[in-house]
N, C-alpha and C positions, 0 to 999 in steps of 0.2 A: 572934712574928715576923710573922705575918700582919697584925697591927695596924700595924706599921711600914710595910708596903707599901701598905695601904689608905688611910692618912691622906694621904700625898702624892698619890695618885691622886685622892682626893676633892677635895683642894685645887685640883688642876689642872682637874678637871671644873667646880668652882664658878667658877673664874677664866674658863674657856671660856664658860660660860653668861652671865656678867656682860659679857664683851667682846662676845658676839653680841647681847645685848639692847641694849647701848649703840650698837653699830654699826647696828642697825635704825632708830634715831632719826636717823641721819645718812644721808639719801637720796643723797648724793653730788652730783655736778655734771651738768648737761646741757650738752654742747658742740655747738653748731650751726655747721656749716661749709657755706659756699656756694662752688661752683666753676663755672667756665665756660671751655671751650676750653683746658684745662690738662692734656692727656693726657701731656705730658712730665714733669709734676711731681706729679700727684695721687696716684699709687700710692706713691711714696717718702714723701710727706708723711703719708698715712694710715697707712702702716706705722710711720713715726716716732712718730706720736701713740699708736698702739696699743702700741708697745714702751715708750714713756714711761709710759703708764698702768699697764702690767703691772709695770714696774720699780719704780715708786713706790708701787704698791698703792692708788692713788686709785680711788674709785668714780666712773666717768664713763660716762654714756650718750651716745653720739655719734649725731647726726642729720645726714645729709649731703643737701644740695640740689645738683642740677646744673641750671643755668639754660640750657636750650635750646642745648646745645653743638653745634657743627658738626663736632667731631672725635670721638675715641674716649673722651673723659672719662666719659660716661655708662656706657658698656660696662665700663670699668675699675672704676668705683665699684660697679656692680652685681655684678661678680665678687668684689670685695673685701668687700662687705657680708656675704656669707655666711661667708667665711673669717675675717674679723676681728670679726664680731658687732656691726655697727652698723646703724642704720636708714637707709633711703633714702626721701626724701619728694619730693613735687612742689614745684617752686619757687613755685607759686601758693598753697600752704598757709601760713597765718599761724601762726607759733609764738609763743605768749605768752612774754615774758621774765619771769623771776623772779630772786630774789636769788642762786640757785644756777645761773643760766644764763650761759654764756659764748658769745659769738658772734664768728665770724671770717668776714668777707666776703673770700674769697681771690681773687675775680674780677680785681681790678686788680693782683694780685701776680705777679711773675715766678717762675719755678722757683727761681732763686737766692734770691729774697727768702723764699720758703716754706722753703727748706732752712735758712736762717739764723734763722728765727723762733724766739723763745724760748718753748718750751712751758711752762716754769715760770711765766713771766709771764702767759701766756694762761690757764693753769689755776689761778692763784693764788686762794686762797679769800678 
C-alpha cells in the first residue's frame, strides 16, 4: 500500500524539478515603460500591467522611467513600485535592449489610449 502512495508522489516531484529547471532557462521579459505628466492614468495602467502579468503567469521584470514630470506621476510611480514590485530608474540611464526587452514610451499617450492598449500585443514573445 505504501508503494502505491510513494510512486505518484515521486512522479510529481520529478515533474516539479523538470519544470523548475526548464523555467530557469527562460529569464522572461523586461518591460521598460516611460511616463511624463500622466498622473491621471499611470496608476491604473501599472496596476493593469501587474494584473495581466499575474493572471497570465508571464515572467516580466518592469522598469519604469519618469521623465521630469511636473505633476504627481513620479510620486505615484514611487508608491506603486514597492507595492507592485517593479524598478524605478532615472530617465537619464540607458537601458540596453535585447531580444526579450519590450519598450513602451507612454509619454505621448493619453489616459484613454493607455487604457485601451493591448498588453497581449505589447508583451508578445
